[in-house]
VEXLUM-434172 format. One record per residue (C-alpha): y, x, z. Coordinates in nm, 2 decimals. Example, Ala and Ser with C-alpha at 12.3 -4.5 7.8 and 13.67 -1.06 7.14 Angstrom:
REM VEXLUM-434172
Y | X | Z
-0.45 | 1.23 | 0.78
-0.11 | 1.37 | 0.71
REM end
This chain:
REM VEXLUM-434172
Y | X | Z
1.83 | -0.60 | 0.02
1.58 | -0.33 | 0.11
1.22 | -0.35 | -0.02
0.94 | -0.11 | 0.08
0.59 | -0.07 | -0.04
0.34 | 0.14 | 0.15
-0.04 | 0.20 | 0.16
-0.12 | 0.25 | 0.53
-0.46 | 0.42 | 0.48
-0.65 | 0.16 | 0.69
-0.84 | 0.30 | 0.99
-0.89 | 0.64 | 0.84
-0.80 | 0.96 | 1.02
-0.61 | 0.95 | 1.35
-0.52 | 0.59 | 1.30
-0.38 | 0.51 | 1.64
-0.14 | 0.80 | 1.63
-0.06 | 0.72 | 1.27
0.02 | 0.36 | 1.36
0.30 | 0.48 | 1.59
0.44 | 0.70 | 1.32
0.43 | 0.41 | 1.07
0.63 | 0.19 | 1.31
0.88 | 0.47 | 1.37
0.94 | 0.51 | 0.99
0.97 | 0.14 | 0.93
1.22 | 0.10 | 1.22
1.43 | 0.37 | 1.07
1.42 | 0.22 | 0.72
1.52 | -0.13 | 0.85
1.35 | -0.31 | 0.55
1.41 | -0.68 | 0.46
1.07 | -0.71 | 0.28
0.76 | -0.49 | 0.30
0.45 | -0.49 | 0.09
0.16 | -0.33 | 0.26
-0.19 | -0.23 | 0.14
-0.50 | -0.11 | 0.34
-0.39 | -0.31 | 0.64
-0.65 | -0.34 | 0.92
-0.75 | -0.62 | 1.15
-1.02 | -0.68 | 1.40
-1.12 | -0.96 | 1.64
-0.84 | -0.85 | 1.88
-0.55 | -0.74 | 1.67
-0.39 | -0.75 | 1.32
-0.19 | -0.45 | 1.22
0.05 | -0.66 | 1.02
0.11 | -0.90 | 1.30
0.17 | -0.61 | 1.54
0.42 | -0.44 | 1.31
0.60 | -0.77 | 1.25
0.63 | -0.84 | 1.62
0.77 | -0.49 | 1.68
1.02 | -0.51 | 1.39
1.12 | -0.87 | 1.45
0.99 | -0.99 | 1.11
0.78 | -1.27 | 0.97
0.44 | -1.18 | 0.83
0.16 | -1.29 | 0.60
-0.19 | -1.14 | 0.56
-0.48 | -1.16 | 0.31
-0.81 | -1.00 | 0.40
-1.05 | -0.86 | 0.15
-1.34 | -1.09 | 0.07
-1.57 | -0.79 | 0.03
-1.49 | -0.53 | 0.29
-1.85 | -0.39 | 0.32
-1.79 | -0.07 | 0.12
-1.48 | 0.01 | 0.32
-1.66 | -0.06 | 0.65
-1.94 | 0.18 | 0.56
-1.69 | 0.46 | 0.52
-1.58 | 0.44 | 0.88
-1.91 | 0.32 | 1.03
-1.75 | 0.01 | 1.18
-1.86 | -0.33 | 1.05
-1.61 | -0.53 | 1.26
-1.28 | -0.42 | 1.09
-1.12 | -0.61 | 0.81
-0.90 | -0.46 | 0.54
-0.64 | -0.64 | 0.33
-0.28 | -0.67 | 0.20
0.02 | -0.79 | 0.40
0.38 | -0.89 | 0.36
0.65 | -0.84 | 0.63
0.97 | -1.03 | 0.57
1.31 | -1.09 | 0.73
1.29 | -1.45 | 0.61
1.02 | -1.71 | 0.66
0.71 | -1.71 | 0.44
0.70 | -2.07 | 0.30
0.41 | -2.03 | 0.06
0.13 | -1.78 | -0.01
-0.16 | -1.75 | -0.25
-0.42 | -1.48 | -0.31
-0.60 | -1.35 | -0.62
-0.92 | -1.15 | -0.61
-0.88 | -0.89 | -0.88
-1.16 | -0.87 | -1.14
-1.38 | -0.56 | -1.13
-1.74 | -0.47 | -1.23
-2.00 | -0.45 | -0.96
-2.00 | -0.07 | -0.94
-1.64 | -0.04 | -0.83
-1.57 | -0.39 | -0.68
-1.46 | -0.35 | -0.32
-1.27 | -0.68 | -0.29
-0.92 | -0.59 | -0.40
-0.65 | -0.85 | -0.40
-0.30 | -0.96 | -0.49
-0.11 | -1.15 | -0.23
0.18 | -1.37 | -0.35
0.44 | -1.50 | -0.10
0.75 | -1.71 | -0.14
1.02 | -1.60 | 0.10
1.30 | -1.84 | 0.21
1.62 | -1.63 | 0.20
1.94 | -1.82 | 0.29
2.07 | -1.85 | -0.07
1.75 | -1.86 | -0.27
1.37 | -1.81 | -0.25
1.23 | -1.47 | -0.34
0.89 | -1.45 | -0.51
0.72 | -1.14 | -0.37
0.37 | -1.00 | -0.45
0.18 | -0.70 | -0.32
-0.14 | -0.57 | -0.46
-0.39 | -0.28 | -0.46
-0.58 | -0.19 | -0.78
-0.91 | 0.00 | -0.81
-0.89 | 0.37 | -0.73
-1.17 | 0.49 | -0.96
-1.03 | 0.79 | -1.15
-1.21 | 0.67 | -1.47
-1.10 | 0.31 | -1.40
-0.81 | 0.26 | -1.64
-0.99 | -0.01 | -1.83
-1.07 | -0.19 | -1.51
-0.71 | -0.16 | -1.40
-0.59 | -0.30 | -1.73
-0.81 | -0.61 | -1.66
-0.66 | -0.63 | -1.31
-0.30 | -0.61 | -1.42
-0.37 | -0.87 | -1.69
-0.50 | -1.11 | -1.42
-0.21 | -1.00 | -1.19
0.06 | -1.08 | -1.46
-0.09 | -1.42 | -1.52
-0.10 | -1.49 | -1.15
0.27 | -1.39 | -1.11
0.37 | -1.61 | -1.41
0.18 | -1.91 | -1.25
0.37 | -1.87 | -0.92
0.72 | -1.77 | -1.05
0.88 | -2.10 | -0.96
1.24 | -2.20 | -1.01
1.46 | -1.95 | -0.83
1.74 | -1.72 | -0.95
1.60 | -1.41 | -0.78
1.36 | -1.20 | -1.00
1.00 | -1.16 | -0.89
0.92 | -0.84 | -0.70
0.57 | -0.69 | -0.74
0.48 | -0.40 | -0.52
0.16 | -0.21 | -0.45
-0.07 | 0.08 | -0.49
-0.16 | 0.06 | -0.86
-0.36 | 0.39 | -0.85
-0.22 | 0.46 | -1.20
0.02 | 0.71 | -1.35
0.36 | 0.59 | -1.48
0.26 | 0.66 | -1.84
-0.09 | 0.49 | -1.81
-0.20 | 0.20 | -2.02
-0.21 | -0.03 | -1.72
0.15 | 0.03 | -1.61
0.27 | -0.01 | -1.97
0.08 | -0.33 | -2.00
0.21 | -0.47 | -1.68
0.57 | -0.38 | -1.76
0.54 | -0.57 | -2.08
0.84 | -0.40 | -2.26
0.66 | -0.10 | -2.40
0.38 | -0.31 | -2.53
0.33 | -0.68 | -2.57
0.36 | -0.87 | -2.23
0.06 | -1.04 | -2.09
0.26 | -1.36 | -2.01
0.51 | -1.46 | -2.28
0.86 | -1.31 | -2.22
0.75 | -1.18 | -1.87
0.86 | -0.82 | -1.81
0.89 | -0.59 | -1.51
1.10 | -0.28 | -1.46
0.96 | 0.01 | -1.26
1.22 | 0.06 | -0.99
1.17 | 0.44 | -1.00
1.33 | 0.45 | -1.34
1.66 | 0.41 | -1.15
1.59 | 0.71 | -0.93
1.77 | 1.04 | -0.93
1.57 | 1.25 | -1.19
1.55 | 1.54 | -0.94
1.42 | 1.33 | -0.65
1.07 | 1.40 | -0.53
0.86 | 1.12 | -0.67
0.49 | 1.17 | -0.61
0.34 | 0.93 | -0.36
-0.01 | 1.09 | -0.36
0.10 | 1.43 | -0.27
-0.11 | 1.75 | -0.22
0.14 | 1.85 | 0.05
0.00 | 1.57 | 0.26
-0.30 | 1.70 | 0.47
-0.48 | 1.37 | 0.43
-0.50 | 1.40 | 0.06
-0.83 | 1.55 | -0.03
-0.81 | 1.91 | -0.16
-0.89 | 1.92 | -0.53
-0.76 | 2.02 | -0.87
-0.58 | 1.70 | -0.95
-0.20 | 1.73 | -0.94
0.02 | 1.51 | -0.72
0.11 | 1.18 | -0.88
0.32 | 0.87 | -0.83
0.08 | 0.58 | -0.80
0.28 | 0.34 | -0.57
0.53 | 0.10 | -0.73
0.81 | -0.15 | -0.68
0.83 | -0.36 | -1.00
1.12 | -0.60 | -1.04
1.18 | -0.86 | -1.30
1.51 | -0.86 | -1.51
1.81 | -0.92 | -1.29
1.94 | -1.28 | -1.25
2.29 | -1.40 | -1.34
2.56 | -1.15 | -1.22
2.30 | -0.88 | -1.16
2.11 | -1.05 | -0.88
1.81 | -0.84 | -0.79
1.93 | -0.53 | -0.98
1.79 | -0.20 | -0.85
2.08 | -0.01 | -0.68
1.88 | 0.28 | -0.55
1.52 | 0.40 | -0.50
1.36 | 0.69 | -0.31
1.05 | 0.81 | -0.13
0.99 | 0.77 | 0.25
0.72 | 0.84 | 0.50
0.66 | 1.17 | 0.31
0.64 | 1.41 | 0.61
0.51 | 1.43 | 0.97
0.67 | 1.23 | 1.25
0.62 | 1.40 | 1.59
0.36 | 1.61 | 1.42
0.17 | 1.32 | 1.26
0.17 | 1.22 | 0.89
0.19 | 0.83 | 0.89
-0.05 | 0.78 | 0.59
-0.21 | 0.96 | 0.30
0.05 | 0.78 | 0.08
0.43 | 0.81 | 0.08
0.62 | 0.48 | 0.08
0.86 | 0.37 | -0.19
1.20 | 0.22 | -0.09
1.43 | 0.03 | -0.32
1.76 | -0.13 | -0.25
1.83 | -0.44 | -0.47
2.15 | -0.64 | -0.52
2.13 | -0.95 | -0.31
2.45 | -1.10 | -0.44
2.52 | -1.24 | -0.79
2.81 | -1.00 | -0.84
2.57 | -0.71 | -0.82
2.70 | -0.59 | -0.48
2.49 | -0.54 | -0.17
2.65 | -0.53 | 0.18
REM end
């Protein structure tokens, strides 16, 4: 089973050309489930719906309840922003959580929970987008606390581990990532832990998803960093859901166009109880 997470950079930059590059990359990846952040919609079209139709996937979408700050940045008050899920299997349930944030950094960020009806089991799948303030670690700690509680409430009875994807805007060694994982510090929800899929990657593989090599990343003194994640709960019986491989994608130009200011993360998970994936 192939899982992808990707921040699509909303309607910034040459968004129409970028949208074609995004589709090209996703077609090549052939994902089973995709968690998307900074997805746009207007009165005529929804980016998630368009991608799902082109890829032959089901889709779910959750718009931000407070898009005003985003809209001011592009000078267009008609465009929505939100999170979305694309899935090879039907979306049989969904819920949203508005993440807590103080007024000075609150721009309506969300977590979107979906339950996906795969043939042999349901898959609990969440995608989210945390605050991007460089000084906002304490805010993100509040957000991952709310997120972990939200995940626990919606876990349900299924043998497949919960998958939580998204742009966490946080370094792998940060307090917020340690807190959400729940195995390097006390878990938020009792006994609930998540493994960072990238811990299974080749140590020499390029890992940064906010990369200074990308021309859309603002020039500055900050180093490139990995801030996009696929978190997976402990494998089920027989290794169901175990991470089999992980890598970066969407990390270069396609026909001269970089798809987004973020690279995607791709993880292959065992979809059979014997740990094997076809």
